[in-house]
C-alpha positions in Angstrom: 0.0 0.0 0.0 1.3 3.4 -1.0 1.9 5.9 1.8 1.0 8.9 -0.5 -2.2 10.7 0.1 -5.0 10.1 -2.4 -4.6 13.7 -3.7 -0.9 13.3 -4.2 -1.4 9.9 -5.8 -3.9 11.4 -8.3 -1.6 14.3 -9.2 1.3 11.9 -9.9 -0.7 9.9 -12.3 -0.5 10.3 -16.1 -2.0 13.5 -17.6 -4.8 11.4 -19.2 -5.7 9.8 -15.8 -5.6 13.2 -14.1 -8.0 14.7 -16.6 -10.4 11.7 -16.2 -10.1 12.1 -12.4 -11.0 15.8 -12.6 -14.0 15.0 -14.8 -15.1 12.3 -12.4 -14.8 14.6 -9.4 -16.9 17.2 -11.2 -19.6 14.6 -11.8 -19.4 13.5 -8.1 -19.9 17.2 -7.1 -23.0 17.4 -9.3 -24.4 14.1 -8.0 -23.7 14.9 -4.3 -25.3 18.3 -4.7 -28.4 16.9 -6.3 -28.7 14.2 -3.6 -28.1 16.7 -0.7 -30.7 19.1 -2.1 -33.3 16.3 -2.5 -32.7 15.3 1.1 -32.9 18.8 2.5 -36.6 19.3 1.6 -36.9 23.0 2.1 -38.0 25.9 -0.1 -34.7 27.8 0.4 -32.7 24.9 -1.0 -30.4 25.2 2.0 -28.9 21.9 3.3 -27.8 21.2 6.9 -24.6 19.5 5.6 -23.0 20.1 2.2 -20.5 17.3 1.5 -20.0 18.6 -2.0 -18.0 21.4 -0.5 -15.3 19.1 0.6 -15.1 17.3 -2.8 -15.1 20.7 -4.5 -12.0 21.8 -2.6 -10.2 18.6 -3.5 -11.2 19.1 -7.2 -9.6 22.6 -7.3 -6.5 21.4 -5.4 -6.1 18.6 -8.0 -6.3 21.1 -10.9 -2.9 22.6 -10.2 -2.4 24.2 -13.7 -5.9 25.6 -14.2 -7.6 26.1 -10.9 -9.8 28.9 -12.3 -11.1 26.6 -15.0 -11.9 23.9 -12.4 -13.6 26.6 -10.2 -15.8 27.4 -13.3 -16.5 23.7 -13.7 -17.6 23.5 -10.0 -19.8 26.6 -10.6 -21.5 24.9 -13.6 -21.9 21.6 -11.7 -23.3 23.2 -8.5 -25.6 25.5 -10.5 -26.8 22.6 -12.7 -27.6 20.5 -9.6 -29.8 23.3 -8.3 -31.5 23.8 -11.6 -32.1 20.0 -11.8 -34.0 20.0 -8.5 -36.2 23.0 -9.6 -34.5 26.1 -8.1 -34.8 29.2 -10.2 -32.0 30.3 -12.5 -30.8 33.4 -10.7 -30.4 31.9 -7.2 -29.1 28.7 -8.6 -26.3 30.6 -10.4 -25.6 32.7 -7.3 -25.3 29.6 -5.0 -23.2 27.8 -7.6 -20.9 30.8 -7.8 -20.6 30.9 -4.0 -19.7 27.2 -3.9 -17.1 27.7 -6.6 -15.6 30.8 -4.9 -15.4 29.0 -1.6 -13.4 26.1 -3.1 -11.1 28.4 -5.2 -10.5 30.6 -2.2 -9.4 27.8 0.1 -7.2 26.3 -2.6 -5.7 29.7 -3.2 -4.8 30.2 0.5 -3.3 26.7 0.7 -1.3 27.3 -2.5 0.9 29.8 -0.6 2.3 27.0 1.7 5.3 24.8 1.0 3.1 21.7 0.8 -0.4 22.7 -0.1 -1.7 19.1 -0.1 -0.1 18.0 3.1 -1.5 17.9 6.6 1.5 16.2 8.2 2.5 19.0 10.6 0.7 21.4 12.9 1.6 24.4 10.9 0.0 23.0 7.7 -3.1 22.0 9.7 -3.4 25.5 11.2 -3.2 27.0 7.7 -5.8 24.5 6.4 -8.2 25.3 9.3 -7.9 29.0 8.7 -8.4 28.6 5.0 -11.6 26.5 5.7 -12.9 29.1 8.1 -12.4 31.9 5.6 -14.0 29.9 2.8 -17.0 28.7 4.9 -17.6 32.2 6.2 -17.5 33.6 2.7 -19.9 31.0 1.6 -22.2 31.6 4.5 -22.1 35.4 3.9 -23.0 35.0 0.2 -25.8 32.5 1.1 -27.2 34.9 3.7 -27.1 37.7 1.2 -29.0 35.6 -1.4 -31.6 34.7 1.2 -31.8 38.3 2.4 -32.5 39.5 -1.1 -35.3 37.0 -1.4 -36.7 38.2 1.9 -35.7 35.2 4.0 -33.9 34.7 7.3 -30.3 35.9 6.5 -28.9 35.5 10.1 -30.4 32.0 10.4 -29.0 31.0 7.0 -25.5 32.3 8.0 -25.6 30.3 11.3 -26.6 27.1 9.4 -24.4 27.4 6.3 -21.2 28.3 8.0 -20.8 25.1 10.2 -22.4 23.0 7.5 -19.7 23.8 4.9 -16.9 24.0 7.4 -17.6 20.6 8.8 -18.0 19.1 5.4 -14.6 20.4 4.3 -12.9 19.5 7.5 -14.3 16.0 7.5 -14.0 15.0 3.9 -11.0 16.8 2.5 -8.4 15.7 5.1 -9.3 12.0 4.5 -8.1 12.5 1.0 -5.1 14.8 1.8 -3.3 12.9 4.7 -0.7 10.3 4.0 -2.1 6.7 4.0 0.3 5.2 6.6 -0.5 1.5 7.3 -1.2 0.7 11.0 1.5 -1.5 12.4 0.5 -5.1 13.0 1.0 -4.8 16.7 -1.7 -2.1 16.9 -4.3 -3.7 14.7 -6.1 -5.5 17.5 -6.1 -2.2 19.4 -7.6 -0.5 16.4 -10.4 -3.1 16.2 -11.2 -2.5 19.9 -11.1 1.2 19.5 -13.4 1.1 16.4 -15.9 -1.1 18.3 -15.9 1.3 21.2 -16.5 4.2 18.8 -19.5 2.3 17.3 -20.9 1.7 20.8 -20.5 5.4 21.8 -22.1 6.4 18.5 -25.1 4.2 19.2 -25.4 5.5 22.7 -25.3 9.1 21.6 -27.2 9.3 18.3 -29.7 6.4 18.3 -33.3 7.3 19.1 -34.1 7.7 22.8 -30.5 8.6 23.7 -29.5 11.9 25.2 -27.6 14.3 23.0 -25.7 15.6 26.1 -23.4 12.6 25.7 -22.0 13.7 22.3 -18.7 14.7 24.0 -18.0 11.0 24.6 -17.1 10.5 21.0 -14.2 13.0 21.2 -11.9 10.9 23.6 -12.4 7.8 21.4 -11.4 9.8 18.3 -8.4 11.3 20.1 -7.4 7.7 21.0 -7.3 7.0 17.3 -5.4 10.1 16.4 -2.7 9.5 19.1 -2.2 5.8 18.5 -3.0 5.1 14.8 -2.2 8.4 13.0 -4.0 10.8 10.7 -5.6 8.5 8.1 -7.4 6.1 10.5 -8.5 9.1 12.6 -9.9 11.1 9.7 -11.5 8.0 8.3 -13.3 7.4 11.6 -14.3 11.1 11.7 -15.8 10.8 8.2 -17.7 7.7 9.2 -19.0 9.4 12.3 -20.1 12.4 10.4 -21.9 10.4 7.8 -23.6 8.1 10.3 -24.6 10.9 12.7 -25.9 13.1 10.0 -27.9 10.3 8.4 -29.4 9.3 11.8 -30.4 12.9 12.5 -31.9 13.2 9.0 -34.0 10.0 9.5 -35.1 11.2 13.0 -36.1 14.6 11.7 -38.0 12.9 8.9 -39.8 10.7 11.5 -38.5 7.5 10.0 -36.5 6.6 13.1 -37.8 7.7 16.6 -39.1 11.1 17.4 -37.7 14.5 16.1 -35.3 16.2 18.5 -36.2 19.2 20.6 -35.9 22.6 19.0 -35.8 23.6 15.4 -34.3 21.4 12.7 -31.8 24.2 11.7 -30.7 24.6 15.3 -30.1 20.8 15.8 -28.1 20.7 12.5 -26.1 23.7 13.3 -25.2 22.3 16.7 -24.3 18.9 15.3 -22.1 20.4 12.5 -20.4 22.7 15.0 -19.5 19.6 17.0 -18.0 18.1 13.9 -16.0 21.3 13.2 -14.5 21.2 16.7 -13.9 17.4 16.6 -12.3 17.4 13.1 -10.0 20.4 13.8 -8.9 18.9 17.1 -8.2 15.5 15.6 -6.2 17.1 12.8 -4.0 19.0 15.2 -3.5 16.0 17.5 -2.7 13.7 14.6 -0.3 16.2 13.0 1.4 16.6 16.4 1.9 12.9 16.6 3.3 12.7 13.1 5.7 15.5 13.9 6.8 13.8 17.1 7.3 10.5 15.3 9.3 12.2 12.5 11.4 14.0 15.0 12.0 10.8 16.9 13.0 9.0 13.7 15.4 11.9 12.8 16.9 11.8 16.3 17.3 8.1 16.1 18.9 8.3 12.7 21.2 11.0 13.9 22.0 9.1 17.0 22.8 6.0 14.9 25.0 8.0 12.5 26.8 9.7 15.4 27.2 6.5 17.3 28.4 4.7 14.1 30.8 7.6 13.5 32.1 7.4 17.0 32.5 3.6 17.1 34.0 3.4 13.6 36.3 6.4 13.9 40.0 6.0 13.7 40.3 8.7 16.3 39.7 7.9 19.9 36.5 9.6 21.0 35.1 9.8 24.6 32.0 11.6 25.8 31.8 12.5 29.5 29.0 14.2 31.6 29.8 16.4 34.5 27.0 17.1 37.0 26.6 20.1 39.3 28.6 18.3 42.0 31.6 17.9 39.7 31.1 14.1 39.3 32.0 12.9 35.9 30.5 9.8 34.2 31.1 8.1 30.9 28.4 8.6 28.4 29.9 7.0 25.3 33.1 6.2 23.5 34.8 3.9 21.1 37.3 1.1 21.1 40.1 3.4 20.0 39.6 5.6 23.1 39.3 2.5 25.3 42.6 1.2 24.0 44.5 4.5 24.3 43.0 5.7 27.6 42.5 2.4 29.3 38.8 3.0 30.0 35.8 0.7 29.6 33.3 2.5 27.3 30.7 -0.3 27.4 30.0 0.4 31.1 28.1 3.7 30.4 26.8 5.5 33.4 29.4 4.1 35.8 31.7 6.4 37.7 34.5 8.1 35.8 37.0 6.4 38.0 37.8 4.4 34.9 39.3 7.5 33.5 42.9 8.1 34.6 42.8 10.1 37.8 46.4 11.2 37.7 49.0 11.9 35.0 49.1 14.4 32.2 45.8 13.3 30.6 43.9 13.7 33.9 45.5 17.1 34.3 44.4 18.1 30.8 40.8 17.1 31.5 40.9 19.0 34.8 41.7 22.2 33.0 38.2 22.4 31.5 36.2 21.0 34.5 34.3 22.9 37.2 33.9 26.1 35.1 30.7 28.1 34.5 31.9 29.3 31.1 29.6 28.2 28.3 32.4 26.8 26.2 36.0 26.0 27.0 38.6 23.8 25.2 42.1 22.7 25.4 44.5 20.9 23.1 48.0 19.6 23.3 50.3 16.6 23.4 50.7 14.3 26.4 53.0 11.4 27.2 51.8 8.2 28.8 53.2 4.8 29.6 56.4 6.4 31.0 56.8 8.6 27.9 56.7 5.6 25.6 53.5 6.8 23.9 52.5 10.3 22.8 48.9 11.4 22.3 47.5 14.5 20.6 44.5 15.4 22.8 41.6 17.8 22.0 39.2 18.5 24.9 36.0 20.6 24.8 33.5 21.3 27.5 30.0 22.7 26.8 27.9 24.0 29.8 24.5 25.6 30.0 22.7 26.9 33.1 20.6 24.3 34.8 22.0 21.4 32.9 25.0 19.0 33.2 28.1 19.9 31.3 29.3 17.7 28.4 33.0 17.0 27.9 34.3 15.6 24.6 37.8 14.1 24.5 39.4 13.3 21.1 42.6 11.4 21.2 45.1 10.7 18.3 48.0 8.4 18.8 51.0 10.3 17.4 53.6 7.9 18.7 54.4 6.5 15.2 54.5 10.0 13.7 56.7 11.3 16.5 59.1 8.4 16.1 59.1 9.0 12.3 59.8 12.7 12.9 62.7 11.9 15.2 64.1 9.4 12.6 63.8 12.0 9.9 65.5 14.6 12.1 68.3 12.2 12.9 68.7 11.3 9.2 68.8 15.0 8.3 71.4 15.6 10.9 73.5 12.6 9.6 73.0 13.8 6.1 74.2 17.3 7.0 77.2 15.9 8.8 78.0 13.7 5.8 77.6 16.6 3.4 79.9 18.8 5.5 82.5 15.9 5.6 82.2 15.5 1.9 82.7 19.2 1.3 85.8 19.1 3.5 87.2 16.1 1.7 86.5 17.8 -1.6 88.2 20.9 -0.4 91.2 18.9 0.8 91.3 17.1 -2.6 91.3 20.3 -4.5 93.9 21.8 -2.3 96.0 18.8 -2.8 95.6 18.9 -6.6 96.4 22.6 -6.7 99.5 22.1 -4.5 100.7 19.1 -6.6 100.0 20.9 -9.8 102.0 23.9 -8.7 104.8 21.7 -7.5 104.8 19.8 -10.8 104.8 22.9 -13.0 108.4 23.9 -12.2 110.1 20.6 -12.9 108.1 20.1 -16.1 109.1 23.5 -17.3 112.7 22.6 -16.6 112.3 19.4 -18.6 110.9 21.3 -21.5 113.6 23.9 -21.3 116.4 21.4 -21.3 114.7 19.5 -24.1 114.7 22.6 -26.3 118.4 23.1 -25.5 119.2 19.5 -26.4 117.2 19.9 -29.7 119.6 22.6 -30.8 122.6 20.3 -30.4 123.7 17.6 -32.8 122.3 14.3 -31.7 122.3 10.8 -33.0 119.1 9.6 -34.6 118.3 7.3 -31.6 118.9 10.2 -29.2 116.8 12.5 -31.3 113.9 10.0 -31.1 114.3 9.7 -27.3 114.3 13.5 -27.1 111.1 13.7 -29.2 109.3 11.3 -26.8 110.5 13.2 -23.8 109.3 16.5 -25.3 105.9 15.2 -26.3 105.2 13.7 -22.9 106.5 16.8 -21.1 104.0 18.9 -23.2 101.2 16.4 -22.2 102.1 16.8 -18.6 102.3 20.5 -18.9 98.8 20.6 -20.5 97.4 18.4 -17.7 98.9 20.6 -15.0 97.4 23.7 -16.6 94.0 22.0 -16.8 94.2 21.0 -13.1 95.2 24.5 -12.1 92.4 26.0 -14.1 89.9 23.7 -12.5 91.3 24.5 -9.1 90.9 28.2 -9.8 87.3 27.8 -11.0 86.4 25.6 -7.9 88.0 27.9 -5.4 85.0 29.8 -3.8 87.5 32.2 -2.2 89.0 33.2 -5.5 87.4 36.5 -6.2 90.0 37.6 -8.8 88.4 39.9 -11.3 89.9 39.4 -14.7 90.6 42.6 -16.6 88.0 43.5 -19.2 89.6 43.8 -22.5 88.9 43.6 -26.2 90.2 40.5 -27.9 90.8 40.3 -31.6 89.1 37.0 -32.4 90.7 36.5 -35.8 94.1 36.7 -34.3 93.2 34.2 -31.5 91.8 31.7 -33.9 94.7 32.1 -36.3 97.2 31.5 -33.5 95.2 28.4 -32.5 95.2 27.0 -36.0 98.9 27.6 -36.3 99.6 26.0 -32.9 97.6 22.9 -33.8 98.7 22.8 -37.4 101.5 20.3 -36.7 99.1 17.9 -34.9 96.6 18.2 -37.8 99.2 17.5 -40.4 100.5 14.5 -38.5 97.0 13.1 -38.2 96.1 13.7 -41.9 93.4 16.3 -41.0 92.5 19.4 -43.0 92.2 22.4 -40.7 90.4 25.4 -42.2 89.7 28.9 -40.9 87.9 31.7 -42.7 88.5 35.0 -41.0 86.1 38.0 -40.8 87.0 41.7 -40.8 87.2 43.5 -37.4 85.6 40.8 -35.3 86.4 41.5 -31.7 84.9 40.0 -28.5 84.7 41.5 -24.9 86.7 39.2 -22.7 90.1 38.1 -21.4 92.3 37.0 -24.3 93.8 34.2 -22.2 90.4 32.7 -21.4 89.1 33.1 -25.0 92.3 31.4 -26.3 92.0 28.5 -23.9 88.4 28.0 -24.9 89.2 27.8 -28.6 92.4 25.8 -28.1 90.4 23.1 -26.3 87.5 23.0 -28.8 89.8 22.9 -31.9 92.2 20.4 -30.3 89.2 18.1 -29.6 88.0 18.4 -33.2 91.4 17.6 -34.6 91.9 14.7 -32.1 88.6 12.9 -32.8 88.7 13.4 -36.6 90.1 10.4 -38.5 92.8 10.7 -41.2 91.4 12.3 -44.3 88.8 14.3 -42.3 88.2 18.0 -42.2 87.8 20.6 -39.4 86.4 24.0 -40.2 86.4 27.0 -37.9 84.1 29.9 -38.8 83.0 33.1 -37.0 80.3 35.7 -37.5 78.6 38.5 -35.7 74.8 38.9 -35.0 74.1 42.1 -33.1 75.8 42.0 -29.7 76.9 38.4 -30.0 79.8 36.8 -31.8 79.3 33.2 -33.0 82.2 30.8 -33.4 81.5 27.4 -35.0 83.9 24.4 -34.9 82.6 21.7 -37.3 84.3 18.3 -37.9 83.3 15.1 -39.6 84.9 12.9 -37.0 83.5 10.1 -34.7 80.9 12.4 -33.2 79.2 12.1 -29.8 76.1 9.9 -29.0 73.1 12.3 -28.5 72.3 10.8 -25.1 75.9 11.6 -23.9 76.1 15.2 -25.0 75.0 16.6 -21.6 77.4 14.3 -19.7 80.5 15.2 -21.8 80.4 18.6 -20.0 81.0 16.8 -16.7 84.5 16.5 -15.2 86.5 13.4 -16.2 83.6 12.0 -18.3 84.6 10.6 -21.7 82.1 9.6 -24.3 81.9 6.0 -25.5 83.3 7.1 -28.9 86.5 8.6 -27.4 87.7 6.0 -24.9 90.3 4.6 -27.4 92.1 8.0 -27.6 94.2 9.6 -24.8 92.6 12.3 -22.7 91.6 13.3 -19.2 87.9 14.3 -19.8 88.6 17.8 -18.4 88.6 19.9 -21.6 84.9 20.6 -22.1 84.3 21.1 -18.3 87.0 23.8 -18.4 85.5 25.3 -21.5 82.1 25.5 -19.8 83.6 27.2 -16.7 85.5 29.7 -18.7 82.5 30.6 -20.9 80.5 31.2 -17.7 83.1 33.7 -16.6 83.2 35.3 -20.1 79.3 35.5 -20.2 79.2 33.1 -23.2 77.4 29.9 -24.0 78.2 26.5 -25.5 76.0 24.4 -27.7 77.0 20.9 -29.0 75.1 19.1 -31.8 75.9 15.6 -33.0 74.2 12.5 -34.2 77.1 10.2 -33.0 78.0 9.1 -36.5 78.9 11.9 -38.9 80.8 14.4 -36.8 80.1 17.2 -34.3 79.1 20.9 -34.5 80.1 23.1 -31.6 78.7 26.7 -31.3 80.2 29.2 -29.0 78.5 32.5 -28.3 80.6 35.3 -26.9 79.7 39.0 -26.1 80.8 41.2 -28.9 83.1 44.1 -28.2 81.8 47.6 -29.0 82.3 48.5 -32.6 85.6 50.3 -33.2 85.8 53.9 -34.5 86.0 53.8 -38.3 89.5 54.5 -39.8 90.7 55.2 -43.3 90.8 52.3 -45.7 94.4 51.3 -46.3 93.4 48.9 -49.1 94.9 45.9 -47.2 92.8 42.8 -46.8 93.3 39.8 -44.5 94.2 36.5 -46.0 91.3 34.7 -47.5 91.9 31.6 -45.3 94.4 29.7 -43.3 94.5 26.0 -44.3 96.7 23.3 -42.8 96.6 20.1 -44.7 98.7 17.0 -45.2 100.0 16.0 -48.5 98.8 12.4 -49.1 100.6 11.9 -52.5 
């Protein structure tokens, strides 16, 4: 069985079914109006109870999109019913308009609420009762006006019509508007007993020969239904009571059952319908209050379950304490994490807080927020327990209101693992810093040793080279000349190595703040000197070394550093170019930059090793078969950094290498007169392979 109200169920149907339902309701309004007028049997066509009013309100509520149109349909149905029983056209149309206006007005007032079709809370019921009162009074006023125009009893009509329409709407409409909640199985026997008792009271009050002063006995029985079974059973019983009581009174007044009651018929009907107005309104309020209480209880239960589930399943230790006016603390709730961390038994709720540690840092932390009249107080910090073997992050909050016990929440997070990890990280960082300092010291000592050794080696090597040159000027035997050549060649290699080591030592020395003099260096002259110096090596290796000079090409930088950069690059190109190969040196200027390119068709450098060849002592896989120290390019990089230049190496590892050096250009010289002289077109060193 659906729990939706009949009105809501009808509105959620398909559009076609909604239209059919509206047509059926209009037909019911017409039929009920005709039947009621036939039973009323009076010349004024005034009925003591007008059930069509309740159905009309439901019809207009159902027509959400066109309530004015439905009101017009009600007007037509009510007017047609009066015409069908013989009432003249003018009063029939006037009464029909009053019926339609009453229904539209009530629906319009209810439309302003959040749930116009719901009677599940006291506020909605209050709005509904007010709307019914306004609608019924409007209807009664119009009916009194119509009767007054016709010369009838206007006040009597008002007194009869107002309770008649109000009771009809309050009895019929709520039965169709409240949610149809099934009565639980455990209450069905009680419902049967209560229904039987209502039937007995109904018989005692309304059957012939019974005193009408006992009418109030029906109200406690109906309240029983509202409190225990909800709105739908209570409104259903109220509808049954109204139908039965009205029918009995009609039959008694007609003389079909017993004797007519004392007083006028209008007076008896007005009193009866007034009873129904009070009963129906009271039942609606009581039933709505019950529904609200049950809904609130369900929400509280759900929140309690969610909160309790969150506490129990939380990874954080949670403990809820209560402190009474005497300062005694009891455990309200907690989870297993708190039990494990704090050593309390959270299952024994309500027991003395003696299970909570009474001494130590945790107890002291809890004591900081206890016994205070401040509405809110909190504390947070770290405590050590178990002889400082465990560390806990604790958050404590106390909420207190006047006249109530204070609540204390304790949140506990075990930070022992994190603390141990932090200590380990701190120790590791300390060790790493100590290691780094030791490595720096070792590196400094190594560089100092290399520098000292290099300086010590320079003097004897220079002596060897000097004596070798002296011996070369003497007449030597062929064997002695060969020995001298070997000595000279190796002495030069040692001298170059010593210079490289000294240069690296100077670049590595952080305390060396020597500022090299800024000078203008003639690039053509530097390159020409390099080519001439390396010419012998190129010829002996069968390599063509080519240089194409450019007019007035000067760079801003120390000539010694520029020379050393170019010597290293050209020497590398010659060394790693096989016999028959070619090395070309070119230079050009682009704005404030001078570009020097050294291009060879030698063994090349693998692309994935280009970045690494700039590191100290690294030698590419294509150069390991040739002698070298792996220091040349690292020295070039360091010198270019001092010169403000850059180095770019391009190679596919197969067809040679292209090295580009960018140096800052010197300011353009002041123009001088043209002497007509031109530099040589090129300097070429080659070996004759004929």
